[in-house]
N, C-alpha and C positions, 0 to 999 in steps of 0.2 A: 642769810641770803636776801631777806627783805630789805635790810638797810643798804646793802650794796646796790641792789636794783633801784631803790629810791634815790640814791645819790646820782644815778645816771638819768632816770626818767623824770623826776620832779622838776629839775631846772629846765627841762625841755617842754614842760606843760602836760605831761602824761603821768598816769599812775597805774600801777599794777597791783592786783591782789591775788592771793592764793585761792584757787578754786577747788583744789583737791591734792592729795598726796598719797603715795603708795610706797610700801617697802616690801619688795619681793626679791630679796638679794640686793639688787641695786635700788637706790632711792629714786623716786620720780615725783616731781612737783609740777602741777599744772597751774599756769599763771594766766589771768585774763585782765583785760582793761577794766578799770573801775567804773567805766561808763557802759560796760557790756550789759546785755539783758534788757528787759523791758520794765517800765515802771509799774508798780502794783497800784491799780486805780480802784481799790475796793473800800476806801474809806466812806462811810456813810455820813450824812450831814450830822453835825454835832447837836445832840439833844440838850435842851435847856437845863435839865436836871444834872447832866454831866458837868456842865459849866459851873453850876452852883456848888456841886460837890468838890470840884477842883479848887474853886475859890476858897471854900471852907477849910480845905486841907492846906492852904497856902501855896497851891500850885498854879501855874498859868493855865489858861484854857488850852485844850488839845489843838494843835496847829494842823489845819487841814488845807491851808491855801498855799502850801509850798509846791514848787514844781520839781520834778525829778531831774537829776543830772544824767540819768541813763538814756542812751540813745540807740541801743541795739548794736553797739560796736562788736564786731566779730574778732578783733585782734586777740590772739591767744597763742601760747606756745607751751611746750612741755620741756622741762629741764630734767635730763636723765644722767645719772652718774655713769662714768665710763667703766668703773669697776667698783665692787663693794668697798665702801669706806675710802674711796680714792680722793674724794673732795675735788674732783675734776668733772665738770659737767658739760654736756652737749645739748644744744637746743634743737628741738624738733617741732615743725609746724605740721599739723594734720592735713592741711590743704592750702592752696594759694590764697584763698579769700581771708585766711587768718593772719596774713603777713602785713596787713595795712589797717590803720584806723579809719573809721568812716567819719571822723570829725577832726577839727583842728585842735591845737593846744588849748588847754584849759587855763583859766586864771588861777594863780596859786592860792588865792583866798577861797576858792570854791572847793578845794580838795583838803579835807581834814588832815590827811597825812602830811601835806606840804606845810601845814601850820604848826606842826609839832616842834617843840624846842629841844635843843640838846639837853641831856640830863643835868649838866652843870648849871645851865641857865634855869631849868625847871626848879631846881632846889632853891635858887636865889629868888625866883618869882614867888614860890610858895612862902618863903620867909617874909617877903615884902607884903604879901596878902595877910599873913598872920600879924604883922606889925601894923596893919591898918592903912597901908598906902592906898590912896585912891587909884582907881583903874587908869585914869588919864595920865597920872604921873608914871605908872608902870609902863604904859604905852610909850610915853616919851623916852623913857630909859631904854626900852627894847628897840625903838626906832633908831636911837643914837648908836646902838650896838649893831645895827644892820638887820634886825628881825622885824621886817615890815608886814609879814603875812598874818600875824596873830590878830584876831578880832577881839573887840571888847567883849563880845558874847563868850568867847573862850575863857577870858579872864573872870568874868562873872560866874560862869559855870564852875571853874576851878575854885573860886572863893566859896561858893555854896558847898562844894564837895568837901573842902577843908573844914568848913564850919560844922558839917554833919559828921565829921570824924572820919570820912573816907579818904583813902590815899590813892585811889585810882586816878589816872591821869587826865580824863576827859580829853580835850583837844591838845592840851599842853604836853601830854606825855603818854 
């Protein structure tokens, strides 16, 4: 269901995430805007010892200067199955204020889900990274194929993940 919803929402500049699910006979899934909620502002200033330890371990410094994409958007709905295992769903809004976003469309590069590549391209990119292709050459190839939302950071993260032996997708998958 996430993929079908993404196919409709991402080209329009919006993204939804699952906020909860229930199975009590019929299945229910609660969807919320990915910009819903408030930013957590509890990060303390970075201690010098933490920076030195991160550098010694080969990691970057902890990033504390990012701004949150969250803006308190109230848009949400619940998808409820019409009958058990029917695979036909009805949308319910709990009240009127949940029917509209409080923000305009987002840039596709700011949403990690919009930057994901299809599985067949992901396999190819992984092979290019294993073969030692530079990131700028991979970016040129992806842009030539119409994938303009992938960031260099996504490719470097994927390269690091492959090098460490991990197969999890990072932003590419």
